[in-house]
N, C-alpha and C positions, 0 to 999 in steps of 0.2 A: 588484069594487069600482073601484079606480082606479090608474093608473100615476102614481107620485109622484116618479119620478126616472129619469134616463137619463145614461149617459156612455160614451164610447168609451174603451177601455183600450189598444187596439193597432190600427194600420192598417199593413198590409204590402201593397206592390204592386210588381210588376215587369213590365217589357215586354221580351220577347225581340226581338233584332234580326233577326227572320226576315221575309222577304217572303212573303206568302201570295197565292195566286190562288184564286179561287172563293169559296165561302161559308165564313163563320166562324160556328160555333155558339157561342152564349153562354148559359151556365146559371148562374143565381144562386139561392142557397138559404140561408135562415137555419136554424140549429139551436140547441137549448138544450143547453148543456154541463153545467150544474149549477144546483141550486136550494138556497138556504139561507135561514134566518131571519136577519134583520139588525136590529140595534138602531139605530133612527134617533132622534136627539134633536133633533127639529124639530117645533115646533107640537104637541107631545104625541102624535106618531104612534106607534102600536103596531101589532103584527101586520103587519110589512112583510117581504115575500119578496124576495130578490135572485135574479134570473134572469141567470145568466152565459150569454152567447151568442157564436156565431161566425157570420159571414155571409161566404159565399165566392162569388166570381164566377170561373168557369173558362171558358177559351176552347179550342175545338177547331177547327183544329189549335192546338197549344200556342204561342200568341203572347204570352201573359202570364197574370197571375193577380192578383186582388185579394182580400185576406182582412182582415176587420174583426172585432174582438172588442170586447165591452163588457158592460154591466150595465144591466138594467132593474129598478127598484124598484117593487114592486106591493103595495099595501095591500089586505088582505082579511081577512075573519073566518074563512077556511078555511085558516089556516096549517098546523095539525096535519094535516088531511086531505090537503093538497097535498104536504106533506113525506113523509107515509106512502105516498102514491101514487108519489112520485119514487123512494123506496127500491126500488120494484118496476119502475122505469124506465117508469112510466105518468104521464100528465098529465091534469089536469082540462081537458076540451075548451073550456069557456067562457073560462077564464083563459088557456090556451095560445093560442087564437085572437086574443084581444086583445093579448097580448104579442108574438106573432109578426107580426101586422099592423103594430104600432108599429115593431118592429125592421126589418121590410121597408121601410117608408116612410123611416125615418131612414137606413138603410144604402144603399138604392138611390140616394138623393140624394147621399150621400157618394161612392158608387162611380161615379156619372156624372161628377162633377167630377174624381175621381182618374183615371178612364179618359181623359178629355179631356186632362189634364195629361201623361199618358204616351203620348198619341196612339194609344190603343187604341179599338176600337169600343165605344160606350157600351152598358151592359147594358139600356138601355131606349131605344127609338127614339121621338123626339118627332115630332109631326106637322109637316109642312112646308107653308108657304104659298107658292103659286106665283101668277104673274101671268097664267097662261094661262086663257082662258075655255073652258069645256066647251061644245061645240055639241050 
């Protein structure tokens, strides 16, 4: 159906004062920690699921770490089915894909600015414009 709400609940970041030489591997991944039904009293919404998530960016060698937690509210007519699946630690692929793509987009954006503030390599490399002409 639709994502109807989103918020960060925690942002933890640290940079180690280590000098590194060579490559730094950066791995970012979202995970769903819990799913519950939530009563939302807004515009008559019913059947809303709360997806609690954690998004982690880890650096190898260990020069820092960024961990973001939050919640996505998702309206669906499959509340009971989704909660039953979650009891077995399974997820509906269609709903999960939509929620995790949304989390990835929002958290990568936050992780990029956080990494820049801590002078860590950003978890996503932007294209660079150069003034050199290719021959």
